[in-house]
N, C-alpha and C positions, 0 to 999 in steps of 0.2 A: 794381204788377205784376199779371201776368194770374191769374185764378183758374180751378178746375175748371170751374166753371159757365160761365165765359166760352170756355172752350176747347170743352165739351160744346156749347153754344148756337150755335157758329159754323158747324156742319154744315148746309147748307143740305138742304130737304126733299127736292130732287131726288136728291141725293147719298144720303140714308137710303132711299130708294126703290129706288136701283139696287144698294145693298149686298146681298150675298149674306148667308147665315145665319151663318157663321163670322164674317164681318168685323163684323156688326151687333152680335152677341151677345158675340164674344171680342176681335176685333183693335181695335175701336174704343174699347172700355172699356180695354184695355190700354194704347191709344196715348196716353191722356189724360195719365198721369203721366209718361209719356215726354216727350211735348209740353211740359208743365210744366217739365221739366228743362232741354230744349232753349231754352226760353225765358229760364229763368233764367241759361243761360249764354250767351244772347244769339247763339245759333247761328240763321244764316238758312236758309229753307227749302230753298234750293240745296245748302246745305252738308249738310243731313240727306239730301238725295237722293244726293249724293256717297258719303256715309257707307254708305247703303244697299247700293250697288254692291258695296263692299267685303265685305259679308255675304254678297251672293248670288254672287260669285265665289269667294271664300274657301269658301263652304259647297260649292261646286260641286267644288271641288279637293280638299277633304278627303273629300268623299263618293265620289270616285273612287278611293280608297285602299283598301287590304286591312286585315284585322283588325276590332275593334268600335269602338274609341274615336275613330278619327279621322272615319269616317262617322257615328257618334253626333253629333260637335261639328259637323260639315258640316250635318247635319238640323237641329240646333238653331240654327245660322246661318241658314238658310232661314226659319225660324220668326221670328228676329227681324227678317229683310227684312220679311216680311209687316207687322210691326208699324210698323216705319219707313216702308213703302209708305204708312200711314195719317198718320204724323207729319209728313211734308214739307209735305202739304196743309194740315194743321191750323195748322202754323205761319205758312204764308202766309195763311190765312184770318184768323187771329186778328191777325195784325201787318198785315193789309191790303197785303201784299207780292206778291200775285199776279201773274204776267208770263209773256208767252208762252214767253220762255226756259225759265221754270219748269216750265211745262206741257209744253215738247218734253223737258226733261231728265229727267221724271217718267216720260214715255211711254219714252224710251229705256231708262231702267234696268230698266223692266218687262219690255221685249224681252230685255234682258242677263240677267235673272233666270230667264225661261222657258227660255232657251237653255242656261244653266248648270244647272237641274235636270234638264230632259229629259235632256241628253246624259250628265250625271253618272251619272244614274239607269241609263242604257246600260252605261256603264262597270262600274258598280257590280254589276250582274246578270252580265255578262260575266266579270268577275274570279272570280265565284263559280260558274259555270256552264261557262264556255267557250264559249258559244253566240255567235258572231260575229254572227249575224244580229237580235241585240237592238239592237246599235250601228245597223244599218240602220231598224229599226224607232223607234227614239227620234230618229234624224237626221229621218226622214220627220215625226215627230209635230212636232218643232220647226220644220221647214220650213212645216208647215201651219199651225200657229199664227202666224206670222210673216206669211204669205200672207194669212190672214184679217185681221190687224190692218192690213195695208198696204192691202187692198182697202177696208176701211171707213174708213181715213184718205183714201184717195182720193175715195171717195163724199162724206165729209163736205166736203172741200175743193169739191166740185161744188155741193152743195145746201146746205151751211151748217150748223153745229152743232146747231141746235134740231131740225131734221127730221132730221137722221143719228141722232140719239140715239133719236128716236121710230121709227126704222125696224128698229132691231135691239135694243129695250130688253129683251125677253124672252131672247134669246141673251146679251146682256151679264150679266143677273142670273146666268143659268144658269153661265156662265163663271166668274164672280165666285164662286160657290157652289163649284164643283168645282176651280177653279185654284188657281195658287201662293198666292192671298189667301184661299183658301177651304179645303176639307177635305184638299186634297192634301198640305200642308206637314205638319199633324200625323199624317195616316197614314204617311208615310214614316218619321217618327221612330217611331212604334209597331210598324210592321212590321219595321224593323231591330233594335229591341229585343227583339221577341217572336221572329222566325225568324233573325236574325244570318246565319251561313253558308249557310242555305237560303232563299234570297230569293223564295219563292212568292207573299207578299203582294206584294212589289215589283214582280214579273212580271205579277200582276194589275193593278196601278196602271198598268203600262207598256201592257198591253193595251187597258185601258180608255180610256187617253189617246189612243191609236193611234185607236181607233174615234169617239171624241169630237171630237177636234181635225180629223182627215182629213174625218169626215162633216159637222163643222160648217164646215169651210172650204167646202167644196163647195155645202151649202146656204145659207150666208150669201152666197156670190159670185152664185150663181143669183139670190137673192131682191134683192140690190142692184142686179143687171144689169136686171133686169125692172123696178125702181123707175126706175132711170135712163132706161130705154128708154121708159117711158110718158111721159116728158117730152121724149125726143128722136124727133121723126118719122122721122129717116134711120136711126135705129138698127135694126140686125138683131133679129128677134124671137128670145128666148131660151126 
């Protein structure tokens, strides 16, 4: 049977360097006992990924509801998803069952989680303020996040994984620090508990997300376009 030390030691150095602060000091340590239980139950890495999307979608549904307790448990489920997002990779590394399908499934589950969190946050604020435009803001934020990820994936397909990861390593680490596997998930739980029916903290998170993800989307696309253009003499200058 696998030990906690084997689970800890399975994390490669490049993963450690890419981790944001919340992932490094909170999520990874919390993921170790979860990984141990998953291994003891003989769960496959892909099974953990499929379970994680239940928490992200379920969290989004609950977070869209009125009252205190439904959104509270929705925010808790978002935080559990963040832990599971570390567990599936750990299971794959320890059991040496990493596969292209597993990597693809893990990425898609991440896309779903971001959409669930951003869109449900918009509904949460709308139900407590009646501000319809907040739905537009969170929709734009969700779209910008997906466009950034799609642009990076297209770039990675062109230049290869190693070069792609080096191209936006700072941006990736920053996104890890403030995103759904960063400080965003504990913040929405805290803000819901503190402010409740007056979602000023949640509104601040939504405003930050809009600026961060739309601005980051634009800058990342320009940066990647320049890198692709540098290796393609027929490309138009950006």
